[in-house]
C-alpha positions as CSV (number, residue, x, y, z in Angstrom):
1,M,-8.0,6.1,-15.9
2,S,-7.8,2.9,-14.8
3,I,-8.0,1.7,-10.9
4,E,-4.9,1.5,-10.7
5,G,-3.9,5.1,-11.4
6,A,-0.2,5.7,-11.9
7,L,2.9,6.8,-9.4
8,S,5.3,9.3,-11.0
9,I,9.0,9.0,-8.9
10,A,11.6,12.4,-9.9
11,V,14.8,11.8,-8.0
12,D,17.6,14.9,-8.4
13,W,20.7,13.6,-8.0
14,D,23.8,15.2,-8.5
15,G,26.2,11.9,-9.8
16,R,26.9,11.0,-5.6
17,R,23.9,11.3,-3.6
18,V,20.5,11.5,-4.1
19,N,19.3,16.0,-2.9
20,A,15.5,15.3,-3.7
21,A,12.6,12.9,-4.4
22,R,9.3,13.4,-4.7
23,L,6.4,11.0,-6.0
24,A,3.0,11.7,-6.8
25,S,0.3,9.4,-7.3
26,T,-3.0,9.4,-9.3
27,R,-4.3,6.5,-7.4
28,P,-7.2,6.8,-5.7
29,R,-8.4,7.0,-2.3
30,G,-10.3,5.4,-1.0
31,V,-10.6,2.2,-2.3
32,A,-10.0,0.5,1.3
33,R,-13.4,1.8,3.0
34,V,-14.3,-1.5,1.3
35,L,-12.1,-3.3,4.2
36,V,-14.7,-1.4,6.7
37,G,-16.4,-4.8,8.5
38,K,-14.9,-7.6,7.0
39,R,-13.1,-9.9,9.4
40,A,-9.6,-9.1,9.5
41,D,-8.5,-12.1,7.0
42,D,-11.7,-11.1,4.5
43,A,-9.6,-8.0,5.1
44,V,-6.3,-9.7,4.3
45,A,-7.6,-11.8,1.6
46,M,-9.1,-8.9,-0.6
47,V,-6.0,-6.1,0.0
48,P,-4.2,-8.0,-3.6
49,K,-6.7,-8.1,-5.4
50,L,-7.6,-4.1,-4.9
51,F,-3.9,-3.3,-5.1
52,S,-2.5,-4.9,-7.3
53,I,1.2,-2.9,-7.3
54,C,3.5,-5.1,-5.6
55,G,0.2,-7.0,-3.9
56,R,1.7,-9.8,-1.9
57,S,3.3,-6.6,-0.5
58,Q,0.6,-4.9,0.8
59,A,-1.2,-9.1,1.9
60,V,1.5,-9.0,4.1
61,A,1.6,-4.9,5.2
62,A,-2.4,-5.1,6.3
63,A,-1.7,-8.6,7.8
64,L,1.1,-6.9,10.0
65,A,-0.9,-4.0,10.4
66,C,-4.8,-6.4,11.9
67,E,-1.9,-8.1,14.0
68,R,-1.0,-5.0,15.8
69,A,-4.5,-3.9,15.7
70,A,-4.6,-7.1,17.9
71,G,-2.0,-6.4,19.9
72,I,-0.1,-8.9,18.5
73,E,3.9,-7.8,18.6
74,S,6.0,-9.5,15.0
75,D,9.4,-10.1,13.6
């Protein structure tokens, strides 16, 4: 298994709507531990390198999480 892992999504579709959806992930857990103790700016810069799937989205989510933790309201 690579560090990226894999995501598997299954959807039950009746022809009109989705009745169920399942997600299975083989992505390794605990990778985010490398962010513990880092300055917020450094952690946000590292996130897209650690999580290559949608790296930009991951960076935005990390920045928003840091703002929220600091009590900063964002749009």
